[in-house]
PASEBA-1860 file (N, C-alpha, C; in nm, 3 decimals):
! residues 161
1> MNNNSPVT> 0.085/-0.118/0.000/0.000/0.000/0.000/0.089/0.124/0.000 ~ 0.048/0.224/-0.071/0.123/0.348/-0.085/0.120/0.426/0.046 ~ 0.226/0.502/0.073/0.231/0.583/0.195/0.126/0.694/0.196 ~ 0.076/0.733/0.078/-0.024/0.839/0.071/-0.166/0.788/0.086 ~ -0.181/0.658/0.111/-0.316/0.603/0.124/-0.382/0.657/0.250 ~ -0.513/0.681/0.243/-0.584/0.732/0.360/-0.584/0.631/0.473 ~ -0.577/0.681/0.592/-0.577/0.597/0.711/-0.719/0.552/0.740 ~ -0.734/0.423/0.773/-0.864/0.375/0.818/-0.884/0.426/0.959
9> RTLRPSPF> -1.001/0.484/0.982/-1.025/0.548/1.111/-1.166/0.515/1.159 ~ -1.179/0.492/1.287/-1.310/0.465/1.348/-1.341/0.577/1.447 ~ -1.458/0.638/1.431/-1.504/0.742/1.523/-1.624/0.689/1.600 ~ -1.623/0.713/1.729/-1.733/0.672/1.817/-1.784/0.794/1.895 ~ -1.907/0.790/1.942/-1.959/0.903/2.020/-1.876/0.927/2.146 ~ -1.873/1.050/2.190/-1.800/1.088/2.310/-1.871/1.030/2.433 ~ -1.803/0.944/2.510/-1.866/0.888/2.630/-1.904/0.996/2.731 ~ -1.818/1.096/2.748/-1.846/1.203/2.844/-1.975/1.276/2.805
17> RCIMLSLA> -1.988/1.311/2.677/-2.107/1.383/2.629/-2.233/1.297/2.648 ~ -2.224/1.169/2.611/-2.341/1.081/2.623/-2.383/1.064/2.768 ~ -2.286/1.046/2.856/-2.319/1.028/2.999/-2.379/1.156/3.056 ~ -2.321/1.270/3.024/-2.372/1.397/3.077/-2.514/1.425/3.026 ~ -2.539/1.401/2.897/-2.674/1.423/2.843/-2.773/1.324/2.904 ~ -2.730/1.201/2.925/-2.817/1.102/2.988/-2.851/1.142/3.131 ~ -2.750/1.187/3.206/-2.775/1.230/3.344/-2.866/1.353/3.349 ~ -2.848/1.446/3.256/-2.933/1.565/3.251/-3.079/1.526/3.225
25> CAGMAGIC> -3.099/1.436/3.128/-3.235/1.391/3.099/-3.296/1.316/3.218 ~ -3.214/1.231/3.281/-3.264/1.156/3.397/-3.299/1.249/3.511 ~ -3.218/1.351/3.533/-3.246/1.448/3.640/-3.375/1.525/3.615 ~ -3.394/1.570/3.490/-3.517/1.642/3.458/-3.638/1.550/3.464 ~ -3.619/1.422/3.425/-3.729/1.324/3.436/-3.766/1.304/3.582 ~ -3.666/1.298/3.670/-3.692/1.284/3.813/-3.771/1.402/3.867 ~ -3.738/1.522/3.822/-3.812/1.641/3.865/-3.957/1.634/3.816 ~ -3.975/1.592/3.691/-4.112/1.581/3.637/-4.193/1.477/3.714
33> FHLWFGGT> -4.133/1.362/3.744/-4.207/1.260/3.819/-4.236/1.307/3.962 ~ -4.144/1.382/4.020/-4.168/1.439/4.153/-4.288/1.535/4.149 ~ -4.294/1.616/4.044/-4.409/1.706/4.028/-4.538/1.627/4.008 ~ -4.529/1.518/3.933/-4.647/1.436/3.908/-4.697/1.374/4.039 ~ -4.605/1.321/4.120/-4.645/1.265/4.249/-4.699/1.372/4.342 ~ -4.656/1.498/4.320/-4.702/1.609/4.403/-4.835/1.666/4.359 ~ -4.890/1.617/4.249/-5.022/1.660/4.209/-5.031/1.726/4.073 ~ -4.921/1.750/4.005/-4.927/1.806/3.870/-4.967/1.693/3.775
41> DNAWVAGS> -5.084/1.707/3.716/-5.146/1.596/3.643/-5.064/1.541/3.526 ~ -5.019/1.626/3.436/-4.956/1.578/3.313/-4.804/1.580/3.314 ~ -4.744/1.596/3.429/-4.597/1.599/3.436/-4.537/1.463/3.401 ~ -4.613/1.355/3.413/-4.563/1.222/3.378/-4.530/1.210/3.230 ~ -4.601/1.287/3.147/-4.576/1.282/3.002/-4.435/1.332/2.972 ~ -4.403/1.450/3.022/-4.268/1.505/3.001/-4.163/1.416/3.067 ~ -4.192/1.366/3.186/-4.099/1.278/3.255/-4.072/1.150/3.177 ~ -4.173/1.096/3.114/-4.157/0.974/3.034/-4.067/0.999/2.914
49> FLALGSLF> -4.090/1.110/2.843/-4.007/1.142/2.727/-3.862/1.168/2.768 ~ -3.844/1.235/2.880/-3.708/1.261/2.928/-3.639/1.131/2.972 ~ -3.713/1.039/3.031/-3.655/0.909/3.069/-3.613/0.831/2.943 ~ -3.696/0.837/2.840/-3.659/0.774/2.713/-3.535/0.841/2.653 ~ -3.527/0.973/2.665/-3.409/1.045/2.617/-3.283/1.002/2.690 ~ -3.296/0.978/2.819/-3.183/0.931/2.898/-3.135/0.794/2.847 ~ -3.228/0.705/2.818/-3.193/0.574/2.763/-3.131/0.587/2.624 ~ -3.184/0.678/2.545/-3.133/0.701/2.409/-2.985/0.736/2.412
57> FIVHLIPG> -2.945/0.824/2.503/-2.804/0.864/2.508/-2.716/0.754/2.565 ~ -2.769/0.669/2.652/-2.692/0.555/2.703/-2.671/0.452/2.592 ~ -2.769/0.435/2.504/-2.756/0.341/2.392/-2.638/0.379/2.302 ~ -2.605/0.508/2.294/-2.490/0.552/2.214/-2.361/0.484/2.259 ~ -2.353/0.443/2.383/-2.230/0.385/2.438/-2.218/0.235/2.414 ~ -2.324/0.170/2.369/-2.319/0.027/2.342/-2.235/0.005/2.216 ~ -2.136/-0.086/2.223/-2.053/-0.111/2.104/-2.137/-0.155/1.985 ~ -2.115/-0.091/1.872/-2.189/-0.125/1.750/-2.318/-0.047/1.731
65> AYALWLDA> -2.356/0.036/1.827/-2.481/0.112/1.814/-2.460/0.235/1.728 ~ -2.353/0.310/1.753/-2.321/0.431/1.678/-2.172/0.433/1.648 ~ -2.136/0.453/1.522/-1.995/0.464/1.485/-1.985/0.516/1.342 ~ -1.867/0.562/1.308/-1.837/0.606/1.171/-1.700/0.547/1.137 ~ -1.695/0.466/1.030/-1.571/0.404/0.987/-1.530/0.466/0.854 ~ -1.412/0.526/0.851/-1.357/0.588/0.729/-1.250/0.496/0.672 ~ -1.252/0.474/0.541/-1.146/0.397/0.477/-1.117/0.456/0.339 ~ -1.033/0.391/0.262/-0.990/0.445/0.133/-1.101/0.445/0.029
73> QGFNVCEM> -1.198/0.356/0.040/-1.305/0.348/-0.059/-1.427/0.433/-0.024 ~ -1.449/0.456/0.106/-1.567/0.531/0.148/-1.580/0.529/0.298 ~ -1.704/0.530/0.344/-1.726/0.527/0.488/-1.859/0.460/0.521 ~ -1.864/0.403/0.640/-1.985/0.341/0.694/-2.036/0.428/0.808 ~ -2.166/0.452/0.809/-2.230/0.524/0.919/-2.323/0.425/0.989 ~ -2.302/0.407/1.119/-2.386/0.318/1.196/-2.467/0.401/1.294 ~ -2.599/0.394/1.282/-2.690/0.465/1.373/-2.797/0.366/1.417 ~ -2.809/0.349/1.549/-2.905/0.256/1.608/-2.893/0.117/1.544
81> FTIKRYTW> -2.769/0.067/1.535/-2.734/-0.065/1.486/-2.763/-0.085/1.337 ~ -2.789/0.023/1.263/-2.812/0.015/1.119/-2.693/0.079/1.048 ~ -2.630/0.003/0.959/-2.511/0.051/0.890/-2.546/0.088/0.746 ~ -2.501/0.207/0.705/-2.516/0.252/0.567/-2.377/0.278/0.512 ~ -2.352/0.235/0.389/-2.222/0.250/0.324/-2.230/0.356/0.215 ~ -2.132/0.445/0.212/-2.119/0.547/0.108/-1.978/0.541/0.052 ~ -1.964/0.542/-0.079/-1.831/0.548/-0.140/-1.797/0.693/-0.169 ~ -1.666/0.724/-0.167/-1.623/0.862/-0.186/-1.664/0.918/-0.321
89> SEVSEFSI> -1.672/0.834/-0.423/-1.709/0.883/-0.556/-1.856/0.922/-0.565 ~ -1.938/0.875/-0.471/-2.082/0.903/-0.474/-2.122/1.022/-0.386 ~ -2.029/1.076/-0.304/-2.067/1.181/-0.211/-2.007/1.315/-0.252 ~ -2.078/1.420/-0.215/-2.030/1.557/-0.237/-1.941/1.598/-0.121 ~ -1.897/1.722/-0.123/-1.822/1.773/-0.009/-1.916/1.786/0.109 ~ -1.859/1.776/0.228/-1.935/1.786/0.351/-1.947/1.934/0.389 ~ -2.065/1.973/0.433/-2.087/2.113/0.467/-2.159/2.124/0.601 ~ -2.161/2.247/0.652/-2.226/2.277/0.779/-2.356/2.349/0.750
97> RRGMLGHY> -2.460/2.309/0.816/-2.590/2.376/0.805/-2.640/2.408/0.945 ~ -2.720/2.511/0.955/-2.779/2.547/1.083/-2.921/2.492/1.088 ~ -2.950/2.421/1.196/-3.083/2.365/1.216/-3.148/2.429/1.337 ~ -3.262/2.377/1.375/-3.334/2.432/1.490/-3.259/2.409/1.621 ~ -3.182/2.299/1.628/-3.113/2.265/1.752/-2.961/2.287/1.743 ~ -2.917/2.366/1.648/-2.774/2.392/1.634/-2.726/2.361/1.494 ~ -2.596/2.341/1.482/-2.536/2.313/1.353/-2.519/2.163/1.333 ~ -2.521/2.121/1.206/-2.502/1.981/1.175/-2.421/1.968/1.046
105> VDFHYVIP> -2.369/1.849/1.022/-2.291/1.819/0.902/-2.381/1.744/0.805 ~ -2.379/1.787/0.679/-2.456/1.716/0.578/-2.376/1.700/0.450 ~ -2.427/1.617/0.361/-2.366/1.596/0.229/-2.473/1.541/0.137 ~ -2.444/1.541/0.008/-2.532/1.481/-0.091/-2.463/1.358/-0.147 ~ -2.542/1.259/-0.181/-2.483/1.143/-0.248/-2.572/1.102/-0.364 ~ -2.508/1.041/-0.463/-2.577/0.998/-0.584/-2.610/0.851/-0.568 ~ -2.736/0.819/-0.592/-2.778/0.679/-0.592/-2.760/0.628/-0.735 ~ -2.660/0.541/-0.758/-2.630/0.500/-0.895/-2.748/0.433/-0.967
113> ELDERRKV> -2.825/0.352/-0.895/-2.936/0.281/-0.960/-3.045/0.376/-1.007 ~ -3.071/0.482/-0.931/-3.179/0.575/-0.962/-3.131/0.701/-1.031 ~ -3.000/0.724/-1.033/-2.940/0.843/-1.092/-3.001/0.971/-1.034 ~ -3.009/0.975/-0.900/-3.060/1.094/-0.831/-2.973/1.125/-0.710 ~ -2.981/1.251/-0.666/-2.904/1.296/-0.550/-2.995/1.304/-0.429 ~ -2.942/1.262/-0.314/-3.016/1.273/-0.189/-2.929/1.340/-0.085 ~ -2.994/1.418/0.000/-2.924/1.485/0.109/-2.922/1.393/0.230 ~ -2.805/1.385/0.294/-2.788/1.302/0.414/-2.734/1.391/0.525
121> VLNETYGF> -2.792/1.379/0.642/-2.748/1.454/0.759/-2.682/1.356/0.856 ~ -2.562/1.390/0.901/-2.497/1.310/1.004/-2.548/1.357/1.139 ~ -2.615/1.271/1.210/-2.678/1.308/1.337/-2.580/1.314/1.453 ~ -2.463/1.258/1.436/-2.364/1.252/1.543/-2.234/1.313/1.491 ~ -2.165/1.386/1.577/-2.036/1.445/1.537/-1.920/1.378/1.610 ~ -1.946/1.274/1.688/-1.843/1.190/1.748/-1.739/1.269/1.828 ~ -1.786/1.365/1.905/-1.698/1.442/1.992/-1.633/1.563/1.926 ~ -1.655/1.581/1.796/-1.600/1.696/1.724/-1.704/1.806/1.714
129> KPLEMAQL> -1.659/1.929/1.700/-1.751/2.037/1.664/-1.790/2.016/1.518 ~ -1.909/2.060/1.475/-1.952/2.036/1.337/-1.851/2.084/1.232 ~ -1.792/2.200/1.252/-1.694/2.250/1.155/-1.572/2.159/1.147 ~ -1.523/2.112/1.263/-1.408/2.021/1.266/-1.444/1.887/1.202 ~ -1.566/1.840/1.225/-1.610/1.714/1.168/-1.617/1.723/1.015 ~ -1.674/1.831/0.964/-1.682/1.850/0.818/-1.542/1.858/0.758 ~ -1.451/1.929/0.824/-1.314/1.943/0.774/-1.243/1.807/0.774 ~ -1.261/1.729/0.880/-1.201/1.596/0.889/-1.251/1.507/0.775
137> LNDHRKQA> -1.382/1.507/0.750/-1.439/1.425/0.645/-1.395/1.473/0.506 ~ -1.391/1.604/0.485/-1.346/1.657/0.356/-1.200/1.624/0.331 ~ -1.116/1.634/0.434/-0.974/1.600/0.419/-0.958/1.451/0.386 ~ -1.032/1.367/0.455/-1.023/1.222/0.430/-1.073/1.189/0.289 ~ -1.182/1.254/0.248/-1.237/1.233/0.115/-1.136/1.275/0.008 ~ -1.076/1.393/0.026/-0.979/1.444/-0.072/-0.859/1.350/-0.082 ~ -0.808/1.306/0.033/-0.693/1.216/0.035/-0.728/1.082/-0.032 ~ -0.847/1.030/-0.007/-0.889/0.902/-0.065/-0.906/0.913/-0.215
145> VEYQISEP> -0.966/1.023/-0.264/-0.985/1.041/-0.407/-0.850/1.057/-0.477 ~ -0.759/1.134/-0.419/-0.625/1.150/-0.477/-0.551/1.016/-0.479 ~ -0.567/0.937/-0.374/-0.502/0.806/-0.369/-0.557/0.714/-0.476 ~ -0.689/0.714/-0.496/-0.749/0.627/-0.596/-0.704/0.665/-0.737 ~ -0.682/0.795/-0.761/-0.637/0.841/-0.893/-0.490/0.803/-0.913 ~ -0.407/0.819/-0.810/-0.264/0.796/-0.825/-0.224/0.649/-0.817 ~ -0.302/0.566/-0.754/-0.268/0.425/-0.737/-0.298/0.349/-0.866 ~ -0.196/0.288/-0.928/-0.222/0.212/-1.051/-0.303/0.086/-1.019
153> RKVWRSHN> -0.392/0.054/-1.108/-0.475/-0.067/-1.091/-0.394/-0.190/-1.130 ~ -0.413/-0.297/-1.056/-0.348/-0.423/-1.090/-0.438/-0.494/-1.191 ~ -0.380/-0.531/-1.303/-0.455/-0.599/-1.407/-0.398/-0.740/-1.422 ~ -0.484/-0.836/-1.409/-0.442/-0.975/-1.421/-0.488/-1.026/-1.557 ~ -0.396/-1.096/-1.625/-0.430/-1.152/-1.755/-0.528/-1.266/-1.737 ~ -0.622/-1.274/-1.828/-0.721/-1.381/-1.823/-0.659/-1.507/-1.881 ~ -0.695/-1.620/-1.824/-0.648/-1.749/-1.876/-0.736/-1.795/-1.992 ~ -0.844/-1.723/-2.020/-0.934/-1.762/-2.126/-0.898/-1.702/-2.261
161> C> -0.801/-1.611/-2.264/-0.764/-1.544/-2.391/-0.670/-1.627/-2.471
END
């Protein structure tokens, strides 16, 4: 393998961030349930959603639940145990967009069978700020595309000729 080949890299969610968000949700759920036991009728609804949110952030820490694997051909995105594969030749540059809950990283990819472009949003930044995450992905994409262009293909002669 050439020295300029892109490094295979695995990104996982930040354990500190997941634990802190889970504890925050659990604490607010506890307050809501305390209010419900104290006589506030519908506080259990908010408490239930916050308890589910607490579990959601803990699930991020289970191995194989959330991850991003970068390699020379493309990358795999795993969200809630579902893996999607994207090749570098099918994706656009990664960009930052502002949403209702902050900034996120997105890109477009071409579906070869349908010959159409779809927008994909990365829901996790794996401990990076969105700008740093987009820069990391763009750098890896650029390095992988340059490597694929510069690396000569191995051609094997057919025994049928």
